N, C-alpha and C positions, 0 to 999 in steps of 0.2 A: 504494499499499500505506499503510495506517495503521500506522506503526511502533510506536504505542502500544496498538493495539488486541489483542483476544483472539488473533489469528493472527500476533502479532509474535513469538512465541518461534519457535525455529529449527524444528522438526518441523511446527507448523502453517504457518509462513512457506513452508517447501519445498513443501508440500502446495498451497497457495494459489497459488504462483508457478507449479507445474505444471499447475494447473487452468487458469490465464489463458494459459499457453502452449498448452494444448490447444485453448481458443478461438481463439488467433491463427492456429493451423495448421490448424484443421478448420473454421471458421466465418468466413472472411475474406470471402467473397463472400455469405453467407447471413445468419446471425443477427446478425453483429456489426453491419452497417449499421441492421437493425432494432431492436438493443439501444440504439443511439444515439437513435433516435427515441423509444423507450419509455422511457427513462430508466434503461437497465441492465437491465431485467426481460427475463429469457429463458424460452423455453419448459422445459418439464420435461425433454424429450428432449434439448435441447441442453446442460442442465446435467448430466444423467446421463451424456452423452457424455464432457463435460470432466472429470468426476469419474473416469470409467473410464480416460480416457487419463491422468491424474495419477497414479492408483493404479499402473498398469503401468509409467509412466515411473519411478516411485519404487522400487516392490518388484515385478519381474516375478512374475505369477502362478505360472509353471512353477517358479519358485526358491522362493516361499512354500509351493507344495504340496509340492515334494520335501523341504524343511526338516522338516516336521511327518509325513511319511510314516513310519509305524512307531513314533513316539513314543507310549509306553505309559503314561505318568502324568504327572499334572498338573504336578508339579514340573519334569520335564525339558521338557513342553510350554511352560510359562512362561519357562523359560531359552532355549529355541529362538526363541520370540517376541521376547524382550527383545534377544537377539543380532541378530536381524533388524532391531529397531528402531534399535538403535545403529549397526549396519553400514550400513543404508540411509538413516538420518535420516528416517524415516517414523513415523507414529504406530502405537500399538497397533492401533488400529482398521483402518487401512489393512492391516496386515499380516494381521489376522484375516479380514478380508473376501477379500483375496488368496488366502490359504491355503484358505478354505472354497469359493470359486469354482474353485480349481485341481482340487478334488475333485467338481466337478459337484454341490457340495452334499450328497455321501454320504459322510459322515465316521462314526467310531463315537460314539454317543452322549455320552460323558464329553469326546472332543476339542471335537465341536461344542458342547456347553454351555459348556466353558471359553472357546472363542472367542467365543461370544455375549455372553458376561460382558464383553468387550472393547469392544462396538459400542454406539453412543449410541442406537441404534434397534433392539433385540434382537427385536421382533416382525417385522421384515423379513428376519431371518436365517434 
């Protein structure tokens, strides 16, 4: 871990560590030996799986989904997201994706729009 890099702050650090733990647990016999030969490059599938593992480890999808259920306005939604960020030590982006995915991407437009505003790639949301 680069302690001076972009991911050295607490929440990004936790996400990065969870991501790497996912690789250690899920990719022991397959992707890790290949990554060593390829200089650390992994397939998009392997990276997606490690990101999903990290997100679920940090903020369970069920918890994020339940937390935003029934929230009616943006102010309250923002408060719920910030409480989850603080409690779980995760980024707003991870909380947003977990809440979004918990509802099978079927949320009221205002809720989906707010959560979309928290992610780095809103087109994928």
